[in-house]
Structure formats: structure tokens, C-alpha cells
N, C-alpha and C positions, 0 to 999 in steps of 0.2 A: 518744958523745953520742947518748943515750937518745932516743930518736924525736919521744916527749914535749915532751924540752925545748927542742926545735931550736922544735918548733912552739909552744913560748912563749916563744921568744925573736924568732918571726916574730910573734907577737902582740903584743907587746911595743912591734915596728920600727910596727904599726898602730897604735898607742898612740902614737909621737911622732911617727906621718905626718898623727896628725888634727891633733895640738896643732903644726904646723908649716904644712900647709896650711890652718888655723882660717879666716882674713882672705878666704881663697878662698870656704872650703865655706862659712861660713854669716855671718848676718848678725849684726853688734855689732857698735853704736857706742857700747858701753862702755868697748870696748879701748882707743881715744885716752884718752878720759874717763876715762879713773880711770890712765892711763898719765903725763899734764899734769897740768891746774888744776883738776882736780876740789874741790881745799879750799874755791876761792873764783870758779871758773866754775859757770853751772847745768849745770843737765844736757840735752846735748843735744837736738834731737827725735828721735824715738822710733817707732819702726812695731811697739807695739808687741804686736802677736799674730804678726806676728815672728818678733822678737826670740824670744818664747816657744817661738814654734812649735824656731827654729832651735835653743835652745834642749836642748828637750826632743829632738829627733833627736840631737844632740851628746852627750846623758846616759845615748841607748840606746844608741846607741853604744858609746862607753865601757862602760856596763852589759854591757853582750855579750860584749865582747870582754876584760873581768876573769870572766863569770866561767868563761866557757872559758881562762881562765888558773888559775882556780882548781881546775877540774875535772880538768886537768891533771896539775894540779901535785900532786893529793891524791886524782883517784881515790875521792869517795866521796860521794855522793851526798845524806847530809845534810847536807855544807857547799855544798851547791847551793842547796839548798831554802836551808836557812838565811841565805845569801848570797841569793839571789832575792823573798827577803821582804826585809828587809836594805833592799833597794834600790829600792821600789820602794817602803816605807812610806819612806823618807827623799826621793823622787823626791818624795810626794803632799805631806808637810812643806814642803822644801825650793821646790818651783815654787810649791806656793799664796802660801809667805811672800816668794815675792819680787815675784809677783804685783802683791800689796798693795800691798808695797813702793813697786814702781814707779806703779800708777796712783797713791801719793801722792806721786811724784816725788820721792822722796827728802827726806822732810822731818824726817821722827825723827833724818837724817846717814846719813853715805857708808859707815861700817863693815859695817854688818850688813848693805847689801847687795853691797856687794864681800865678802863671808866668803859668801856665797850661792854668787850667782852663778858663785867659788872652785870650790866643791864641786859645780856643776852642769855645769860647764867642763870640769875635769878630773876623772879619775881616783881620786883624795883616795883613797878608800873601800878601794881596794884593795890600798894599804898601809896602810891599821886594819885590812884583811881577813885581808892574809897572816899576818903574824907572830902573829896572835891564834889564827889554824887553825893556824901550825905547833905555837901552842907545845900548844893543846891535843892537836894529835898526841903531842909529847912528854910529855903528862902521861895517857895514855893506855894508855904504853910500859910 
């Protein structure tokens, strides 16, 4: 097996570990809120600064691992540059929007903060970028 592929599998395992130990590693009272009675209950008491800080850290970890996976799979600097720019722009947009919605106590509804939180804490952009770069690679041949 290619040594790069072994490292990619290791990085994917790190993504799973981050997800698996998220309750122990990161402060996120919204996990229980969205699992239970978010349709009928009030938003729990939240330390907003700590939540935003931990979400930023988790996004940073997932982003670094995702960028490394893209580099190892394609070995192209231009793909890495696009990925870094994409992650940076997405981070600014998502965390700003989430912070405003959190300050508003989700008065405008729960779906938008739910999905924004998902994009921040899970490496979903990797699932979008990998097929895009693979298709781009096939198109260039």
C-alpha cells in the first residue's frame, strides 16, 4: 500500500477520534439540546465565549487534517491553496452567523443554527472538496 494512503487512513482515524471523544474534549451543551426536545424546550444556559472558542478549535483541527488529506491524495499546491482559502472564508461566514444566532437565542428558528453548527464541528467540507478535486483531476487528463 502506498505510504501516502496509509497516512490518509491515519488522518481519517484522527477525524473519527475527534468525533468520538468530542464530549470529553469540547464544550458543547447544544449536543443535548439538539438530541432531545429542541422543538419544544428553551435553549440551555450557555457559556457563549467558551462554546465559540471550542467550536473554533474543533474547526481548526478538522481543517488541518482535511487539508493534509487533500495534499496527500492529490499532491498539488493549487488544490491546497484553494482548500485553505475555502476553509478560511467558510469559517468567517459560519462562525459570525452562528455567533449572531447564538446571541439571538435562536429566536428565528433552530434549523439554521443546527446546520451551521454541523458545518463548523464536522469535516463536511472534506466530503464536498474531495469529489470536486477528483473530478477536476479527471477533467485535466
